[in-house]
N, C-alpha and C positions, 0 to 999 in steps of 0.2 A: 360493632364494627370498628376495627384498627384503622387510623388515618395516618398515613405517614406525616412526619414533620423531622426537620433537622435534629437528632437527638445526642448529636456529638459532645454535648456541654453538658449533659447528664453524666454524674459520676456512675462508675462501674458498679452493678448491683443494685442500685436503685431501681424502684419499680416506675416504669413508665407507664402503662396501662394493664388494668384488669379487664380482659376480653371473654365474651363468650363466643365459640363457634361449633356450630351445630349442638348446642345445649350442653358443651364442655365449657366450663370456667378454668381460665388458665392465664396466668399472669405473666407479663411481657417485662423483662429485664433489661436495663440498659448494659451492653457490653463495652461501655466506655468508648474511648475514639476509636477511629476506623483501624488506626495500625496497632491498636493494643490487643492482645489474645492472654486470656488469663491462662494459668498453668494448673489451676485449681479445678477438680473433677466435680461433677453433681451425680448425685444416686437417688434412685427412686426410693420408696418407705422400705423395702425390703434390703436396701443396700447393694442392689445391683447398678452397676455402671451407666448412666445415660448421656454422659459426653462431657466436654469442656463448658464451664460456665462462661458467659450465656449465649452461646454461637447458634446460628440457626439449626444445625443437625440436634442440638441438645433440645433446643426448644420443640422441635418436630418430635423427637423421641419421646419428652415429656409430655406432648398433646397425645401422642397415640398411645401411650401409657394409661392416661386419665380415660381416654376414652374407650379405648379396647381392653385395657388390662395387659397388653402385649409390650414387652419390653426388645424394642428393635435392636438395642445392642447386644443383647444375648443371642441374636440370629445373626449379626454381621456386625462386628465392633469394629473395624478399621475405616478409616477414610470419610471424605466428605459426601455430600450429596451426590457427587458425580459419580461416584461408584455404586450409588443404590440401584440405578437402571440395570447396570449388567449381572448384580446380585438380586434380582427382585424374586426370583423364584426361591431362594434360599431365605430372604427375609418375607416371604409369603406375600409380597405387594404384586399387583396387577397391572399392565400396561393399558393405558384408557386413550381414546383418542382426545389429543390437546384441544380440541374445538368443543369437548363435551365436559369441560372440568366442572365440577361442582364444587358447593360447600362440602368442606372436610376432606376433599382429596388433597394430596401433596405432590404437586408439581416438582418434578426435577430433571435436570439435564445433563446429559454427557458433555463431555468438554470442556473447555472454561478451566480455570484453577479450583472452584469448589463445588460446582453444579446448582 
């Protein structure tokens, strides 16, 4: 289980924690200070784009790729998570009742700056 703490002083790219979600082991990396956005891209082992290192969309894409072998970036390359809901059919994602979220589900929201 990942427990939140203020990680703003952990340098970019350093491992925060290795976690297991629904039997999938994944590493959580620091993306540095909140106002920093890296310009480098992360890729899966076949060289397919996963997202900008180490933002939330990249983390989710990396998790889904490890869990299901699906690269969401191949299905929908653009935008932040706020675009995922309107592109859910393209991305083969399903809508669920927000009160029935389970471990392994990826909640995302329309509106706001990033979703």
